[in-house]
Each structure stands twice: as C-alpha cells, then as structure tokens.
C-alpha positions in Angstrom: 5.5 -9.4 -8.0 6.7 -11.8 -10.7 9.7 -12.7 -8.6 7.6 -13.0 -5.4 5.2 -15.4 -7.1 8.1 -17.4 -8.5 9.5 -17.8 -5.0 6.3 -18.2 -3.0 3.9 -19.6 -5.6 0.3 -18.6 -6.2 -1.3 -16.4 -3.6 -4.1 -18.0 -1.6 -6.0 -14.7 -1.5 -5.8 -11.3 -3.2 -7.5 -8.3 -1.5 -7.7 -4.8 -3.0 -7.9 -1.8 -0.6 -9.0 1.1 -2.8 -8.0 4.7 -2.0 -11.2 6.7 -1.8 -9.8 10.3 -2.0 -8.6 10.3 -5.6 -10.5 10.8 -8.9 -9.3 7.6 -10.5 -8.9 3.9 -9.6 -6.1 3.5 -7.1 -5.1 1.7 -3.9 -3.1 -1.1 -2.5 -3.3 -4.8 -3.6 -2.6 -7.3 -0.8 -1.4 -10.8 -1.8 -1.5 -13.5 0.9 0.6 -16.6 0.8 0.5 -19.6 3.2 3.9 -21.1 4.2 3.9 -23.8 6.8 2.3 -22.2 9.9 3.0 -18.7 8.7 1.2 -16.1 6.6 3.1 -13.9 4.2 1.5 -10.7 3.0 2.9 -8.7 0.1 1.5 -5.3 -0.8 1.9 -3.4 -4.0 0.2 -0.1 -5.1 -1.9 0.2 -8.2 -3.6 3.0 -10.1 -5.3 3.7 -13.4 -5.9 7.3 -14.3 -8.6 8.2 -16.9 -7.3 7.6 -20.4 -4.7 5.0 -19.3 -4.9 1.8 -21.3 -4.1 -0.4 -18.4 -3.4 -0.4 -14.7 0.0 0.8 -13.4 1.6 -1.2 -10.6 4.1 0.3 -8.2 6.0 -2.9 -7.4 6.3 -4.2 -3.8 5.7 -1.7 -1.1 5.9 -4.0 1.9 6.4 -7.6 2.9 5.3 -9.2 6.2 5.4 -12.6 7.7 3.5 -13.6 10.8 3.3 -16.9 12.6 3.7 -18.7 15.9 5.0 -22.0 17.0 7.1 -24.2 14.8 7.3 -22.5 11.5 9.4 -22.9 8.4 12.5 -20.8 9.1 13.5 -20.7 5.4 11.7 -17.3 5.0 14.3 -14.8 6.2 15.2 -11.1 5.8 18.2 -10.2 3.8 20.4 -10.4 6.8 18.9 -13.7 8.0 16.2 -12.8 10.6 13.3 -15.3 10.7 10.2 -16.1 12.8 11.2 -17.6 16.2 14.5 -15.8 16.4 15.5 -14.1 19.7 16.1 -10.4 20.5 19.8 -11.3 20.7 19.7 -12.5 17.1 18.1 -9.1 16.1 20.9 -7.2 17.9 23.5 -9.5 16.3 22.2 -9.0 12.8 21.0 -5.3 12.9 22.9 -3.8 15.9 21.2 -1.9 18.7 17.7 -1.0 17.9 15.1 0.6 20.2 12.7 -1.8 21.8 9.4 -0.6 23.1 7.5 -3.3 24.9 7.3 -6.2 22.5 8.2 -4.2 19.4 11.5 -3.3 17.7 11.7 -0.8 14.8 14.8 -0.3 12.6 15.1 2.6 10.2 17.4 3.0 7.2 18.6 6.2 5.6 16.6 5.4 2.4 13.3 5.6 4.4 12.7 1.8 4.6 11.6 0.4 8.0 11.8 -3.0 9.5 9.2 -3.7 12.3 9.6 -6.7 14.5 7.0 -8.0 17.0 7.9 -10.3 19.8 6.1 -12.7 22.0 6.4 -12.6 25.8 9.5 -14.8 25.6 11.2 -12.3 23.3 10.9 -14.4 20.2 10.0 -13.0 16.8 6.3 -13.5 15.8 6.0 -11.0 13.0 8.4 -9.2 10.6 7.2 -6.3 8.4 9.5 -4.6 5.9 8.1 -1.4 4.5 10.1 -0.2 1.5 10.5 3.4 0.5 9.1 3.4 -3.1 11.3 6.4 -4.1 
C-alpha cells in the first residue's frame, strides 16, 4: 500500500469490511482514490489474532478502476489496457479471451484474474485485477 499511496496519493475514503466468521479481528480494507472521472479501489486484507501486538496486513489483493466518458488514460494495466479502450485493444494486448455479453475475463496460471467490463459500444468501463495472494 505504501507504493500505491505514493503513486495515487491519499485515499479519499477507507472502508473496512470485517469478516464475521473468525474469532479475531479480520477482513478486507478498501481504499478509494479519485482520479479525473474515474474511481480506483484498492483492497488489502488485515487481521489481528489475540495476543498479536499489531494488525497484520496482507498487501494488495485487488485493484480496480471504473469510469465513463473522458477519463485520464494514464492509469493502465501492466500491458497497457486503460478505460475507454476497445475489445480489439484487449485482444491485441492479451490475446483471445472469452467474452460473455459485456464482460471479458482473463486467467493466469498463478491464479490471478483480470475482469474487464464493457459498455454497449465495446469500450472498457471497468478493469479489476484480483491477485492470487499465494
């Protein structure tokens, strides 16, 4: 999260989503950042078992960006996908990926998943990268 905050600045909102089925404090912490006409959400896990001096953080579990219209295209995936890009750009960057309706999902062997939502014109409106924490 230190690197994320260095790049994106201070989050505009932080929301904890506690896990209710464990005997200690645990859950996911959602950090929200505003960037132009887009919202970036970064999720990390946290827990503090009884007897622990401080909370343990998992590191980043997922990163998503959502927006419509003219948005700052400087926020990109590692291969260069950004909001507003076309289905053809996705295919060029990531190869053939199954499209179901207005949704494309790409899986990697390490368990990470890239979800891409499209508008009715086939333009990217949301990108969500879920990282495999292992």
